[in-house]
N, C-alpha and C positions, 0 to 999 in steps of 0.2 A: 668351825673356826678355820680361817685360812692359815696354812702352814707358813711359818716364818721363812724368809728367803735364806739360802745358804750364805754364810759369811764370806766376804771377799778373801778372808784369810785362807780359806780352803782352796782357793784357786789362784792365789798369788804366785808369782813366778818363782819365788824362793821355795815354796812348798813343792811346786812342780819339778824343779830341778832336783830337790832332795828325793822326790819319788823316783825320778829317772835314774838316780844313782843307786836305787834299791836300798835307801836308808830305811831303818826299821820304824814301825809306827804307822798309824792310819791318819788320813787327813782329819783335822778337827771338825766336829759338827757345830752347827750354829749355836745350839744350846750350851755346848761345852765352852765355846768362845765367850759367850755372855757371862757364864759362871766364872771363868778365869778372870775376865775383865773386872768383875765385881770384887774378886778377892785381891786384885792389885791395889785397890783404893782402901787403905786402912783408915782408922778413926782420925788420926792426925791429918792425913791428906784430905779426908772428907771435910774436916773443919776448915782447912785452908781453901779448898775449892769453894765451899759454901760462902766464906768471907769474900772471896774474889767475885763470885756471882752477885752477892749483895751490893758490893761496891760498884759493880758495873751497872746494876739497875738504878743506883742512886747517882750515877754519872761521876763517880769519884775516881775511877781507874784512869790514871794518866801515865803515859810513858815519857821517857826522856827524849825530847825532840833532838833530832840530828842538827848539828850546827852548820853543815855545808849547805850551800844554796841549791845545788842540783844533785838530786839522788839518781842512781842508776835505775833502770827499769827492773823491777823485781823478777819478772819472768825471764828476761835475758840474763840476769845475774844468776838465776838458778840453773838455767840450761848450760851456761858456760862453766859453772862449777861442776855440774854433772859430767860434762865432756872432759874436763881436766882430771876428775877423779877416775873416770874410766881409763883414760890414757895412762894414768899412774899404775893402775892394776895391770894393764897389758904390758907395760914396760918392765914390770917386775918378773916377767917370764923370759926376758931377753937373755940369750946366751952370749951376747956381745959384751965382753968384759971391759971394753973401752968406755962403755957407758957407766958413769958413776951412779950407783943406786944404793940407798940405805940398806936394802935387803932384796933378795931375789929368790925365786923358786930353787930349792936345794938340788944339788947334783946327785943323781941316783946312779950308782954303779952296780957291778955284778954282785957285790956283797949282799945286796938286798935279797938275793935268792936264797941265801943261807939264813939270814935273820932280817926281816923287814921292819922290826920294831924301831930301831934307831931312825930309819928314814921316815917312818910314819910320824915320829915325834917331831922331826924337823919340818915336815909338811904342816903339822898342827901349829907349830910356832910361826911359820910363815903366814898362815891364815890369821892367827891371833894378832900379829903385827899389822896386818891389813885392817883388822877390826879396830885397833887402836888408832890407826891413821884416819879411818872413817869417822870415828868418834870426834877426833880433833877437828877435822875439816867440816863436818856437819854442824858442830857447835859454832864454829867461826862463821859458817854460812848463815845459820839462823840469826846470829847477831847482825850480820850485814843486811839481811832481808828485813829485819825488824826496823833498823835505822832507815832503810830506803822507804818502807811503807809508811813510817811515821812522818817522814818528810813530805811524801807525796799526798798522803791522806791522814792528817793528824786526828781526824774525827774517829779513826779506827783504833785509838788507844785502848778501847775496851777489848777489841779482838786480840790485840797483842798481849794484853794482860792475861786474858783467858788462855791463850796459847802457851804463854810462859808457865802458868800454873799447871796446866795439863802435862806439859813436857817434863817439868820437875817431878810430877807425880808418877809418870809412867816410864821414864827413861831408865830408871834403875831396874825395873822389872824386865824391860826389853833387853837390857844388857845380859841379864841372867838367862833369858831364853836363848839369845843368840850365842851365848857361851857354849851351848851344847853343839853347835854346828861344827867347829873344828874337831871335837872329839868324835863325832860321827864320821867326819871326813877321814880321820886317821883309821877308823875301823874299816871304812870302805877301801882304803888303800891296802890294808892288810889282806882283805878279801881278794882284791884284784891280783896281788902278787901270788896268793895261794892258788887261785884259779890258773894263773900263768904256769906255775910250776907243775900243777897236776895235769893240765889239759893241753898246753900249747908248747911242748918241748921245742918244737922247731923254731919258735919265735924268740927263744931266750939265748940262743948260741952267741949272738953278737950284740952286746949292749949298745953299741954305737948306732944300731938300727932302731932302737926303742923310740927315739925322738923324730925319726923320719916319718913322712906322711904314711898313715896307716899303722904306725907303731903303737903299742899299747900305752906307753908312757906319754906320747904325744896326745893320744885321745884323752888320757886322764887329765893332762894339763888343761886341755880345752874345757873339760868339765869343771875344773876348779875355777877357771876364768869365769865361766858362766855362773857358777855359784856365787862368786864374789860380786859380780855385777848385779845379780839378782838381790843379794843382801843390800847392796848399795841403794838400789831402787826402793827397797822396803824402808830403809832408813830415811830416804828423801821423800817418801810418800806424804808424811804430814806437812812438809814444807811446800809441796805442790798444792796441797789442800789450802794452806795458808795463803799462798799467792793467788790461787783461784778465788778464794773468799775476798781477798783484798782488792781484786780487780773487777769484782762483780758489782758494778755501780748500781744495778737495779735492786740489790739486796739491802741497801742502806739509804 
């Protein structure tokens, strides 16, 4: 029997970034991913999904048609939203206090060398706030994409119904899994500070140099940026799949 291919989850950018940050744990194997996916769908969700699939086969799944005459291109809408969300992430690391931001990467001073726990908690909170912002923006984007697709191709109401059901089924479990990321990031920060104190005494004399090019804190911030963007792309992955399916005219 041919061995099943490795799941894309094992090579996704988020997993790669976590691995580069020396996060604990091994990459998931294909069979593990399948098993976890099966456990995500409990009896209630199985019934809901089954009902949705039956209605699709009977041609009864219809979505609410958008009322506007001209819908935006779904692909352009998705790419512009991704660009805006990445810009939001990058801006949150700005040290320019003249820029009004709802939250930004916390200031780390020399006290971190005595006790890094408070700073680690602030970094975790910073990441959690970004996750909440992603939740809100991705939910709003999904609605906008559904409206655009329904206007451009109303015959795809069945696809939108299936996407909505699957999203309702899996989004809660996805949030639980992603909730582990800020905790792991906090542990990583504590390890970095510990290594700094033990092995790099010459680099800790002037905290003002930490954010300069080559400084340990500047490097850590870049890693957090990459982690946030990797998680964003993971969250957007189903929407890219939805747009691809909706624009594949040969599939329908």
